[in-house]
VEXKOL-264011 format. One record per residue: residue in one letter; x, y, z of N, C-alpha, C in turn. Coordinates in steps of 0.001 Angstrom, whole numbers, padded with zeros to 6 digits, m for minus. Example, Ala and Ser with C-alpha at 12.3 -4.5 7.8 and 13.67 -1.06 7.14 Angstrom:
{node A,{013190,m005690,007800},{012300,m004500,007800},{013200,m003300,007800}}
{node S,{012850,m002250,007080},{013670,m001060,007140},{012900,000030,007870}}
This chain:
{node M,{134965,087605,168108},{134813,089104,169291},{135285,090318,168410}}
{node K,{135046,091406,169108},{135710,092727,168688},{135258,093687,169647}}
{node Q,{136798,094248,170551},{136418,095419,171270},{136495,096430,170519}}
{node L,{135435,097351,170915},{135340,098734,169798},{134920,099755,170824}}
{node A,{135875,100823,171071},{135553,101846,171550},{135027,101636,172971}}
{node N,{135738,100563,173781},{135025,100371,175232},{134005,099660,175239}}
{node T,{133352,098925,173958},{132279,098348,174022},{132664,096652,173548}}
{node L,{132471,095810,173917},{132905,094420,173634},{131922,093852,172923}}
{node F,{132057,093507,171553},{131036,092959,170896},{131087,091247,170722}}
{node V,{130609,090220,171070},{130566,088979,170926},{129863,088352,169932}}
{node T,{130530,088045,168828},{130005,087442,167687},{130382,086019,167579}}
{node T,{131226,085350,168033},{131386,084047,167907},{130269,082952,168417}}
{node P,{129615,082012,167632},{128583,081144,168085},{128909,080375,169424}}
{node D,{127970,079881,169950},{128302,078961,171277},{129352,079300,172266}}
{node T,{129544,080685,172555},{130382,080917,173411},{129844,081319,174965}}
{node Y,{130516,081326,175856},{129802,081484,177053},{130789,082509,178012}}
{node L,{130072,083765,178388},{130823,084703,179221},{130844,084621,180664}}
{node S,{132227,084510,181408},{132074,084192,182846},{132950,085143,183517}}
{node L,{132797,085168,184804},{133689,086391,185584},{134794,085382,186068}}
{node D,{136041,086157,186081},{137198,085669,186590},{137978,086647,187251}}
{node G,{137852,087003,188713},{138487,088269,189232},{137572,089248,188725}}
{node E,{138565,090351,188202},{138264,091592,187455},{138070,091472,186101}}
{node N,{137971,090165,185529},{138001,090091,184022},{136601,089306,183574}}
{node V,{136158,089743,182679},{135054,088832,181466},{136057,087976,180808}}
{node V,{135850,086530,180642},{136189,085615,179832},{135097,085053,179118}}
{node I,{135787,084987,177956},{135179,084385,176610},{135471,082885,176754}}
{node L,{134509,081857,176682},{134971,080513,176735},{133916,079733,175527}}
{node K,{134784,078989,174909},{133824,077966,173925},{134306,076747,174057}}
{node K,{133340,075758,174336},{133739,074344,174923},{134795,074362,175760}}
{node G,{134634,075129,176902},{135618,075001,178063},{136820,075746,177661}}
{node E,{137144,076097,176490},{138391,076710,176061},{138285,078216,176398}}
{node E,{139777,078819,176960},{139653,080415,176964},{139691,080923,175767}}
{node L,{138911,081846,174908},{139383,082291,173817},{140183,083892,174160}}
{node K,{139406,084479,175081},{139842,085929,175208},{139596,086179,176784}}
{node R,{140161,087080,177257},{139750,087969,178655},{140100,089234,178576}}
{node I,{139043,090083,179123},{139325,091634,179104},{139032,092078,180462}}
{node P,{139861,092985,180974},{139668,093755,182151},{138043,094200,182174}}
{node L,{137373,094174,183266},{136048,094838,183230},{136110,096182,182948}}
{node H,{137168,096762,183921},{137459,098314,183945},{137485,099001,182458}}
{node N,{137889,098229,181426},{138157,098705,180296},{136717,098734,179674}}
{node L,{135671,098498,179890},{134570,098296,179203},{133616,099509,179851}}
{node E,{132863,099785,178793},{131303,099849,179336},{130187,099624,178918}}
{node S,{130236,098637,178045},{129184,097581,177894},{129612,096447,177113}}
{node I,{128933,095347,176981},{129268,094282,176245},{127719,094152,175569}}
{node I,{127899,093370,174236},{126784,093200,173536},{127135,091609,172947}}
{node A,{126147,090843,173227},{126545,089597,172886},{125538,089032,171787}}
{node F,{125666,088481,170442},{124863,088166,169580},{124890,086673,169753}}
{node G,{123464,085945,169365},{123422,084246,169589},{123155,084182,170910}}
{node Y,{122670,083216,171091},{122349,082504,172048},{123328,082409,173312}}
{node T,{124157,083361,173502},{125702,083126,174292},{125055,083256,175751}}
{node G,{125600,082405,176668},{125350,082079,177887},{126029,083545,178856}}
{node A,{125662,083638,179949},{126473,084339,180772},{126194,083985,182308}}
{node S,{127236,083993,182958},{127296,083651,184410},{126700,084570,185321}}
{node P,{125586,084261,186364},{125209,085204,187114},{126184,086099,187888}}
{node A,{127652,085409,188052},{128456,086470,188870},{128790,087457,187801}}
{node L,{129027,087153,186639},{129321,088225,185666},{128469,089260,185338}}
{node M,{126927,088766,185317},{126027,090064,185289},{125763,090735,186314}}
{node G,{125810,090226,187594},{125987,091069,189034},{127268,092002,189078}}
{node A,{128558,091627,188480},{129619,092372,188307},{129093,093506,187490}}
{node C,{128772,093415,186035},{128215,094205,185232},{127333,095142,185731}}
{node A,{126166,094904,186472},{125358,095610,186976},{125977,096495,187914}}
{node K,{127097,096299,188723},{127508,096943,190107},{128285,097864,189073}}
{node R,{128999,097575,188194},{129846,098538,187576},{129401,099450,186584}}
{node K,{128068,099410,186849},{127210,100029,185139},{127836,099731,184113}}
{node I,{128163,098397,183867},{128556,097914,182421},{127108,097649,181924}}
{node A,{126453,097959,180713},{125528,097412,180094},{125722,096070,179558}}
{node L,{125042,094823,179940},{125221,093696,179141},{124074,093323,178450}}
{node S,{124167,093485,177160},{123006,093125,176212},{122846,092054,175583}}
{node F,{121566,091443,175299},{121872,090020,174504},{120975,090029,173195}}
{node L,{121462,089747,172196},{120744,089820,170787},{120739,088462,169925}}
{node T,{119866,088125,169163},{119659,086788,168670},{120849,087054,167542}}
{node Q,{121219,086038,166937},{122094,085960,165946},{122003,087074,164565}}
{node N,{120516,087297,164567},{120282,088010,163588},{120190,089291,163982}}
{node G,{120547,089826,165199},{120353,091099,165601},{119249,091899,166384}}
{node K,{118222,090428,166605},{116993,091019,167090},{117284,091299,168850}}
{node F,{116911,092343,169145},{117101,092617,170776},{116231,091757,171625}}
{node L,{117105,090972,172706},{116462,090229,173453},{116106,090708,174782}}
{node A,{117441,091331,175569},{117357,091593,176984},{118526,092602,177503}}
{node R,{118720,093235,178251},{119638,094054,178700},{119844,094025,180080}}
{node V,{121106,093653,180810},{121236,093530,182241},{122009,094932,182380}}
{node V,{121419,095668,183347},{121916,097179,183727},{121771,097195,185143}}
{node G,{122820,098091,185744},{122551,098386,187251},{121423,099229,187657}}
{node E,{121545,099481,189029},{120512,100304,189636},{120306,101674,189284}}
{node E,{121632,102038,188921},{121841,103670,189028},{122458,103973,187088}}
{node Q,{121961,102920,186320},{122635,102859,184866},{122029,104430,184176}}
{node G,{122653,105104,183733},{122320,106212,183313},{121533,106426,181923}}
{node N,{120615,105367,181731},{119868,105403,180583},{118900,106603,180469}}
{node V,{118271,106822,181752},{117455,107707,181980},{117649,109103,181564}}
{node L,{118912,109399,181996},{119352,110954,181484},{119842,110771,179890}}
{node L,{120120,109676,179729},{120300,109609,178275},{119234,109758,177648}}
{node R,{118317,109037,177958},{116749,109318,177059},{115994,110647,177415}}
{node K,{116039,111146,178490},{115797,112532,178821},{116672,113555,177647}}
{node T,{117574,113247,177459},{118343,113926,176657},{117793,114084,175192}}
{node Q,{117828,112813,174901},{117063,112121,173299},{115793,113266,172991}}
{node Y,{114821,113201,174210},{113691,113537,174158},{113679,114941,174010}}
{node R,{114789,115422,174716},{114488,117067,174840},{115106,117643,173494}}
{node L,{115952,117094,173006},{116395,117587,171678},{115207,117143,170403}}
{node S,{114738,115993,170789},{113563,115883,169790},{112481,116482,169838}}
{node D,{112090,117404,170841},{110980,118337,170940},{111551,119597,170485}}
{node S,{113052,119891,170241},{113318,121200,169650},{113469,121092,167961}}
{node E,{112550,121599,167560},{113179,121751,165632},{114233,122151,165272}}
{node A,{115094,123104,165850},{116587,123344,165555},{117269,122246,165713}}
{node A,{117308,121915,166931},{118222,120541,167389},{117931,119235,166478}}
{node S,{116656,119061,166005},{116260,118005,165357},{116950,118255,163951}}
{node A,{116733,119515,163347},{117284,119722,161991},{118708,119704,161850}}
{node D,{119447,119814,163016},{121045,119873,162837},{121455,118416,162912}}
{node L,{120632,117516,163257},{120732,116003,163648},{120322,115586,161923}}
{node A,{119371,115564,162245},{118677,115208,160697},{119735,115545,159423}}
{node R,{120208,116832,159400},{121194,117354,158355},{122189,116385,158340}}
{node N,{122847,115885,159243},{123892,114538,159539},{123411,113605,158932}}
{node F,{122245,113096,159171},{122009,111548,158454},{121575,111677,157165}}
{node L,{121188,112612,156545},{120768,113064,155390},{122119,112959,154462}}
{node L,{123065,114299,155004},{124249,114085,154261},{125060,113064,154020}}
{node A,{125050,111858,155231},{125635,110756,154971},{124998,109844,154046}}
{node K,{123768,110059,154092},{122927,109101,153118},{123411,109643,151471}}
{node I,{123147,110919,151072},{123347,111045,149820},{125120,110972,149387}}
{node Y,{125813,111321,150212},{126957,110982,150304},{127743,109507,149778}}
{node N,{127051,108761,150704},{127105,107440,150518},{126325,106790,148937}}
{node D,{125200,107458,148563},{124465,107004,147498},{125548,107278,146275}}
{node R,{126025,108961,146637},{127057,109303,145474},{128187,108324,145281}}
{node W,{128709,108008,146326},{130047,106926,146373},{129388,105738,145439}}
{node I,{128327,105437,145591},{128026,103914,144862},{127866,104251,143459}}
{node L,{127348,105388,143119},{127774,105813,141621},{129010,106006,141230}}
{node E,{129681,106617,141804},{131359,106907,141654},{132077,105536,141493}}
{node R,{131760,104554,142362},{132158,103360,142416},{131902,102546,141366}}
{node A,{130634,102803,140664},{130291,101903,139489},{130746,102447,138158}}
{node V,{131090,103799,138252},{131477,104367,136772},{133162,103983,136879}}
{node R,{133824,103717,138049},{135278,103671,138307},{135291,101748,137689}}
{node D,{134535,101026,138149},{134488,099553,138064},{134040,099163,136755}}
{node Y,{132839,099493,136357},{132362,099196,135224},{132133,100407,134050}}
{node A,{133276,101013,133833},{133061,102023,132856},{132652,101531,131085}}
{node I,{133320,100292,131035},{132983,100025,129591},{131388,099506,129606}}
{node R,{130624,099229,130360},{129337,098544,130475},{128307,099532,130978}}
{node L,{128807,101090,131173},{127580,101882,131706},{127844,103030,130759}}
{node D,{126573,103892,130962},{126589,105265,130601},{127268,106375,131600}}
{node T,{128560,106291,131504},{129162,107020,132609},{129195,108244,132631}}
{node E,{128546,109098,131260},{128259,110672,131415},{126964,110542,132159}}
{node K,{126050,109798,132106},{124636,109865,132476},{125175,109643,134353}}
{node L,{125746,108524,134953},{125913,108367,135948},{126538,109632,136732}}
{node K,{127452,110308,136167},{128665,111303,136485},{127591,112579,136634}}
{node Q,{126495,112851,135869},{125417,113752,135769},{124622,113702,137227}}
{node I,{124617,112301,137376},{123473,112259,138742},{124444,112304,139848}}
{node S,{125475,111857,139908},{126489,112158,140536},{126951,113602,141169}}
{node A,{127072,114255,140217},{126993,115903,140190},{125966,116469,141010}}
{node F,{124824,116174,140473},{123378,116786,141345},{123638,116211,142821}}
{node L,{123939,114713,143271},{123800,114703,144707},{124716,115583,145297}}
{node A,{126078,115778,144544},{127306,116517,145242},{126412,118282,145545}}
{node N,{125730,118418,144416},{125137,119979,144697},{124152,119731,145807}}
{node A,{123457,118596,145857},{122200,118460,146872},{122883,118306,148229}}
{node I,{124243,117750,148577},{124761,117916,149722},{125035,119359,149981}}
{node G,{125415,120090,149258},{125949,121714,149299},{124542,122046,149841}}
{node Q,{123269,122153,149496},{122008,122670,149688},{121905,122256,151047}}
{node L,{121980,120792,151451},{121776,120561,152469},{122294,121012,153594}}
{node E,{123505,121328,153729},{124509,122271,154478},{124089,123570,154735}}
{node K,{123280,124281,153896},{122736,125391,154021},{120878,125435,154396}}
{node A,{120635,124336,154217},{118916,124327,154376},{118944,124554,156102}}
{node A,{117834,125115,156479},{117756,125497,157952},{116666,124849,158719}}
{node T,{115851,124256,157987},{114630,123527,158219},{114327,122041,158094}}
{node L,{113589,121412,158930},{113161,120128,158397},{112740,119920,157000}}
{node E,{111568,120575,156760},{111018,120727,155393},{112008,120948,154405}}
{node E,{112837,121956,154566},{113833,122018,153393},{114675,120695,153182}}
{node M,{115280,120262,154231},{116037,119172,154244},{115305,117819,153600}}
{node R,{113715,117596,153813},{113332,116347,153229},{113123,116677,151606}}
{node G,{112547,117913,151441},{112760,118177,150137},{114142,118116,149183}}
{node I,{114835,118422,149762},{116442,118297,149247},{116567,116732,148763}}
{node E,{116315,115940,150107},{116909,114672,150052},{115608,113635,149247}}
{node G,{114382,114241,149050},{113323,113539,148157},{113860,113903,146757}}
{node E,{114375,114899,146078},{114875,115183,144923},{116087,114195,144769}}
{node A,{116751,114178,145743},{118126,113248,145728},{118293,112010,145443}}
{node A,{117015,111272,145912},{116515,110182,145898},{115868,109500,144773}}
{node A,{115176,110512,144300},{114826,110116,142821},{115778,110079,141745}}
{node Q,{116652,111164,142023},{117729,111077,140797},{118558,109996,141095}}
{node Y,{118780,109623,142488},{119654,108574,142436},{118650,107027,142050}}
{node F,{117589,107032,142392},{116955,105703,141804},{116545,105766,140030}}
{node S,{116684,106832,139830},{116722,107296,138183},{117779,106580,137423}}
{node V,{118930,106205,138178},{119816,105252,137367},{120063,103974,138342}}
{node F,{119064,103666,139149},{119336,102268,139624},{119388,101213,138761}}
{node D,{118557,101252,137741},{118416,100242,136691},{119768,099991,136058}}
{node D,{120431,101006,135496},{121837,101163,135182},{122684,100297,135741}}
{node L,{122683,100115,137046},{123394,099418,137930},{123131,097900,137914}}
{node I,{121917,097444,137497},{121702,095985,137201},{122410,095455,135785}}
{node L,{123567,094809,135706},{124257,094358,134895},{123913,093109,134182}}
{node R,{123175,092376,134748},{122939,090977,134185},{121161,090970,134577}}
{node Q,{120592,089771,134110},{118898,089686,134378},{118426,090726,134228}}
{node K,{118768,091701,133353},{117817,093136,133230},{116477,092909,132953}}
{node E,{116343,091668,131893},{114828,091718,131228},{113882,091310,132672}}
{node D,{114702,090355,133342},{113789,090021,134667},{113717,090609,135849}}
{node F,{114630,091487,135983},{114728,092462,137053},{115021,094013,136602}}
{node S,{113883,094548,136166},{113820,095662,135317},{113382,096484,136699}}
{node F,{113964,097672,136823},{113634,098678,137844},{113355,100065,137053}}
{node Q,{112076,100289,137408},{111635,101468,136698},{111257,102790,137885}}
{node G,{111554,102686,138895},{111400,103449,140223},{110950,103055,141200}}
{node R,{111115,103624,142383},{110873,103121,143849},{109335,103164,144176}}
{node N,{108676,101890,144346},{107586,101828,145077},{107637,100744,146003}}
{node R,{106564,100951,146949},{106355,100023,148379},{105030,100270,148731}}
{node R,{104692,099327,149820},{103305,099357,150083},{102181,099198,149143}}
{node P,{102426,098106,148317},{103032,097247,148014},{103893,097242,147206}}
{node P,{105209,096392,147147},{106181,096603,146063},{105856,096003,144843}}
{node L,{105987,096470,143810},{105276,096297,142194},{106223,095381,141360}}
{node D,{107244,095368,141740},{108229,094414,141292},{109359,093545,141777}}
{node K,{110210,092836,141057},{111141,092102,141864},{112029,092824,142503}}
{node V,{112732,093958,142189},{113855,094661,142675},{113276,095520,143915}}
{node N,{112036,096177,143880},{111296,096918,145081},{110954,095795,145890}}
{node A,{110310,094481,145984},{110447,093699,146538},{111653,093314,147468}}
{node M,{112634,092943,146811},{114177,092874,147437},{114443,093759,148274}}
{node L,{114167,095421,147604},{114819,096433,148351},{114033,096325,149821}}
{node S,{112700,096207,149689},{111757,096538,150918},{112234,095594,151866}}
{node F,{112171,094444,151636},{112905,093256,152444},{113929,093642,153281}}
{node V,{115200,093835,152220},{116338,094197,152804},{116253,095436,153766}}
{node Y,{115568,096481,153480},{115443,097686,154257},{114694,097378,155505}}
{node T,{113688,096373,155379},{113168,095772,156744},{114206,095450,157599}}
{node L,{115052,094541,157034},{116247,093696,158100},{116885,094800,158255}}
{node L,{117472,096079,157823},{118302,096948,158221},{117697,097548,159140}}
{node A,{116656,097945,159265},{115623,098846,160341},{115684,097973,161440}}
{node H,{115457,096563,161364},{115299,095700,162795},{116791,095742,163306}}
{node D,{117812,095795,162306},{119331,095869,163212},{119434,097183,163788}}
{node T,{119122,097995,163344},{119375,099484,163839},{118342,099782,164872}}
{node A,{116960,099259,165136},{116356,099617,166332},{117051,098834,167303}}
{node S,{117482,097490,167158},{118159,096916,168136},{119544,097393,168734}}
{node A,{120281,097819,167887},{121388,098593,168081},{121147,099793,169255}}
{node L,{120130,100532,168692},{119776,101471,169502},{119203,101250,170914}}
{node E,{118761,100253,171040},{118268,099455,172371},{119461,099213,173077}}
{node A,{120282,098282,172256},{121689,097746,173225},{122084,099006,173607}}
{node V,{122096,100116,173502},{123160,101259,174115},{122134,102110,175008}}
{node G,{120989,101662,174899},{120145,102569,176201},{119175,103596,175368}}
{node L,{119290,103731,174117},{118303,104655,173328},{117008,104409,173147}}
{node D,{115984,105250,172921},{114662,104985,172410},{114583,104860,171118}}
{node A,{114139,103543,170374},{114355,103648,168909},{113134,104111,168498}}
{node Y,{111967,104600,169053},{111048,105030,168860},{110888,106745,168650}}
{node V,{111773,107502,169408},{111591,108672,169236},{112990,109083,168517}}
{node G,{112637,109752,167072},{113472,110345,166122},{113425,111997,165946}}
{node F,{114280,112231,164919},{114327,113511,164814},{114058,113983,163425}}
{node L,{114420,113159,162563},{114390,113537,160732},{112595,112720,160984}}
{node H,{112507,111537,161266},{111133,110915,161179},{110703,111449,162306}}
{node R,{109205,111845,162274},{108908,112397,163791},{107912,111297,164294}}
{node D,{107573,111504,165446},{106875,110515,166166},{105657,109939,165643}}
{node R,{105276,108730,165429},{104299,108103,165037},{104031,106839,165797}}
{node P,{103021,106690,165977},{102578,105060,167133},{103021,103906,166133}}
{node G,{103987,103106,166949},{104417,101977,166402},{105379,102148,165273}}
{node R,{106027,103162,165096},{107138,103040,164117},{108545,103823,165181}}
{node A,{109559,102758,164668},{110876,103202,165037},{111504,104216,164615}}
{node S,{111110,105642,164886},{111552,106825,164229},{113101,107021,164121}}
{node L,{113657,106793,165480},{115140,106701,165206},{115859,106148,164571}}
{node A,{115523,104734,164545},{116047,103725,163680},{115684,104100,162298}}
{node L,{114655,104417,162077},{114716,104772,160394},{115563,105954,160357}}
{node D,{115829,107171,161238},{116655,108037,161119},{118361,107565,160577}}
{node L,{118504,106570,161902},{120022,106320,161469},{120288,105197,160384}}
{node M,{119450,104572,160237},{119438,103908,158866},{119359,104575,157529}}
{node E,{119168,105705,157646},{119364,106268,156300},{120702,106425,155654}}
{node E,{121691,106664,156431},{122866,106700,156231},{123471,105497,155809}}
{node L,{123067,104243,156045},{123349,102903,155661},{122587,102181,154561}}
{node R,{121452,102873,154116},{120702,102198,152995},{121318,101828,151868}}
{node G,{122192,102901,151422},{122776,102562,149970},{123879,101633,150352}}
{node V,{124806,101674,151240},{126237,100789,151248},{125814,099535,151695}}
{node M,{124538,099005,152647},{124456,097859,153312},{123244,097331,152537}}
{node A,{122145,097997,152064},{121139,097404,151639},{121035,097529,150081}}
{node D,{121252,098671,149253},{121203,098720,147857},{122051,097702,147158}}
{node R,{123235,098180,147630},{124486,097461,147335},{124423,095748,147120}}
{node L,{123771,095275,148508},{123423,094020,148341},{122558,093221,147701}}
{node V,{121180,094181,147408},{120393,094020,146154},{121135,093961,144978}}
{node L,{121891,094709,144642},{122722,094894,143173},{123113,093361,142796}}
{node T,{124164,093441,144259},{125319,091921,143979},{124191,090624,143712}}
{node M,{123519,090587,144678},{122403,089412,144429},{121736,088969,142936}}
{node I,{121404,090524,142598},{120915,090203,141069},{121947,089887,140101}}
{node N,{123142,090597,139889},{124255,090465,139093},{124971,089237,139285}}
{node R,{125039,088602,140240},{125783,087618,140582},{124911,086326,140547}}
{node R,{123596,086668,140090},{122501,085436,139713},{122236,084721,141058}}
{node M,{122328,085550,142295},{121899,084635,143366},{120402,084488,143883}}
{node V,{119661,085207,143080},{118282,084947,142925},{117748,084950,141671}}
{node R,{116472,083848,141173},{116182,083954,140028},{114599,084501,139928}}
{node P,{114132,084779,138548},{112755,085363,138632},{111778,084541,138638}}
{node E,{111962,083203,138942},{111019,081930,139142},{111010,082098,140791}}
{node G,{111478,082962,141608},{111624,083016,143011},{110390,084157,143366}}
{node F,{109865,084724,142442},{108953,085831,142873},{107643,085634,142040}}
{node Y,{106591,085859,142870},{105056,085834,142259},{104400,087280,142441}}
{node Q,{103339,087239,141664},{102501,088506,141814},{101263,088050,142098}}
{node K,{100817,089155,143018},{099138,089034,143461},{098258,089741,142466}}
{node E,{096923,089241,142921},{095882,090131,142105},{096156,091576,142217}}
{node N,{096351,091914,143089},{096614,093464,143537},{097825,094116,142815}}
{node G,{098361,093386,142196},{099986,093721,141696},{101207,093534,142455}}
{node A,{100901,093389,143884},{101912,093346,144739},{102666,091955,144385}}
{node V,{104304,092225,144311},{105126,091304,143896},{105711,090727,145061}}
{node L,{105843,089303,145625},{106472,088826,146901},{107526,087760,146529}}
{node M,{107916,087308,147365},{109166,086396,147096},{108826,084921,147820}}
{node D,{109040,084078,147234},{109185,082690,147793},{110007,082539,149002}}
{node D,{109573,081352,149637},{110442,080944,151077},{111790,080653,150486}}
{node E,{112277,080076,149358},{113685,079595,148973},{114208,081073,148939}}
{node T,{113610,082250,148072},{114563,083323,147798},{114545,084232,149031}}
{node R,{113558,084094,149872},{113727,084924,151307},{114905,084494,152072}}
{node K,{114908,083006,151978},{116060,082146,152537},{117531,082457,151901}}
{node A,{117446,082670,150635},{118778,083129,149769},{119104,084494,150458}}
{node I,{118079,085480,150498},{118637,086801,150720},{118978,087039,152298}}
{node L,{118332,086205,153207},{118826,086170,154746},{119933,085814,154595}}
{node S,{120460,084455,154154},{121834,083898,154203},{122739,085146,153539}}
{node A,{122489,086002,152415},{123437,086912,151929},{123425,088368,152835}}
{node W,{122523,088086,153476},{122449,089224,154377},{123424,089089,155902}}
{node Q,{123351,087687,156161},{124236,087066,157208},{125635,087306,156792}}
{node A,{125973,086824,155450},{127152,086765,154997},{127790,088317,154848}}
{node K,{127297,089075,154475},{127374,090516,154194},{127957,090892,155766}}
{node K,{127100,090765,156572},{127339,091303,157893},{128702,090644,158570}}
{node Q,{129032,089861,158038},{130353,089044,158607},{131502,089549,157943}}
{node E,{131369,090275,156537},{132602,090894,156312},{132928,092295,156724}}
{node T,{134381,092181,156500},{135317,093181,157517},{135253,094462,156949}}
{node I,{135249,095880,157312},{135727,096943,157016},{136606,097725,157780}}
{node V,{137172,099125,157425},{137897,099962,158473},{136513,100901,158848}}
{node H,{136155,100918,159853},{135513,102385,160277},{135759,103696,159742}}
{node P,{135052,104183,159049},{135565,105513,158600},{135941,106318,159525}}
{node F,{135201,106355,160674},{135582,107383,161784},{136240,106818,162715}}
{node L,{136087,105877,163121},{136819,104955,164500},{137994,104362,163900}}
{node G,{138445,104153,162817},{139479,103872,162079},{139917,102264,162443}}
{node E,{138877,101387,163023},{138934,100246,163557},{138369,099155,162499}}
{node K,{139001,098027,162525},{138483,097208,161531},{137280,096489,162445}}
{node I,{136077,096299,161725},{135223,095840,162313},{134218,095061,161399}}
{node E,{133323,094381,161715},{132397,093917,160684},{131065,094755,160060}}
{node W,{130850,094370,158982},{129560,095212,158605},{128480,095236,159577}}
{node G,{128098,093782,160251},{126940,094075,160830},{127083,094653,162105}}
{node L,{128344,095118,162384},{128645,095799,163637},{128279,097403,163384}}
{node V,{128172,097830,162148},{128070,099298,162135},{127150,100026,162822}}
{node P,{125829,099522,162436},{124538,099936,163143},{125070,100220,164667}}
{node Y,{125601,099226,165345},{126089,099379,166797},{127025,100235,166866}}
{node A,{128104,100464,166026},{129332,101388,166374},{128254,102802,165920}}
{node Q,{127390,103018,164863},{126776,104580,165171},{125740,104748,166180}}
{node A,{124965,103674,166645},{124384,103792,167777},{125152,104353,169170}}
{node M,{126206,103637,169240},{126976,103957,170338},{127621,105393,170026}}
{node L,{128228,106061,168842},{128562,107230,168633},{127240,108169,169013}}
{node F,{126140,107788,168505},{125267,108572,168871},{124936,108828,170192}}
{node A,{124800,107865,171101},{124716,108104,172350},{125711,108637,173126}}
{node R,{126876,108562,172671},{128166,109381,173317},{127932,111044,173005}}
{node F,{127160,111245,171678},{126956,112667,171336},{125948,113218,172472}}
{node L,{124788,112430,172835},{123802,112908,173961},{124524,113129,174931}}
{node R,{125438,112020,175298},{125900,112037,176780},{126666,113398,176804}}
{node G,{127104,113961,175924},{127919,115291,175826},{129650,114699,176042}}
{node D,{129816,113501,175620},{131296,113006,175213},{131930,113493,173886}}
{node T,{131244,113629,173077},{131753,114461,171904},{130545,115469,171527}}
{node D,{131641,116321,170428},{131041,117786,170176},{129656,117560,169326}}
{node G,{129820,116436,168377},{128917,116187,167615},{128603,114933,167277}}
{node Y,{127647,114514,166400},{127799,112871,166211},{128130,112733,164502}}
{node P,{128995,111601,164442},{129945,111303,163241},{129241,110592,162575}}
{node P,{128313,110639,161353},{127559,109965,160710},{128649,108883,159768}}
{node F,{127938,107950,159173},{129053,107023,158589},{129018,107560,156936}}
{node L,{130447,107883,156830},{130842,108496,155494},{131487,106968,155183}}
{node W,{131142,106384,154197},{131795,105145,153475},{132764,105814,152300}}
{node K,{133882,105067,152018},{135154,105535,151532},{135359,103940,150697}}
């Protein structure tokens, strides 16, 4: 369990939420693990098939405490809200800002600044940790390019300008991605980003983990009452969770790219776990997919100190923390949206 800025995240498996007076009580096999006064909470997010008593659901609805249920993997299942829950006003604000080119540009800038900042951090950390095995001058040049791109983004006024800057920064970042693969290089060569379909093993892994991250991010947005399909950087398109894609930009490198590199470098995946179709698409077999899912879940259980909130949370809760912070900005509780800047 983790109480984070008035949101209670219940991540312990096989727990049951009940009401005792004015408190929510977390039970496991009849034993009380924790109790928290309801007046301290604005939302509860329960992962896994956690049960909840009808009395607690009713108390949450009456007090306008959003009670959300997600699978252990983070897929949104359902939410219990009161009759006058403010999600309508929250979403109306989201739609209004999305219709404004200027407001969309301001928000898109934050998402992209964080993405490039975090990609640069990955390169800087690689130079620090593996200086003997890497061409450090090459990586430092790309890092300097990304630093310059951040400066350009801060001055950019339109979405088109920002997308151009981000595109160039991404190309430079991925130009040295192969350098970060320190083991199994012959079997896991990376010559650039490709997708739909992925044409090599590394791109197959990246695309799969990006899908997992997008899934978690969309569920996080739903859990706090936002519309995952109305974005600011990614514009509306039928069936595309545009806001989820916006929010995950800042998390791609630190959550997805690093996991792929770790799995290859630690030999947690093998070349035999991939196969190529006639059209050139490279796919994973079931065992490889299971290995990645297992590593993804393990990664999400690792703890960090959130750079803005200053609280210790699991990596898996980062999308929910960012969604919560974004919702608070839309409600006017904060002056701006603080993106995830990893250190």
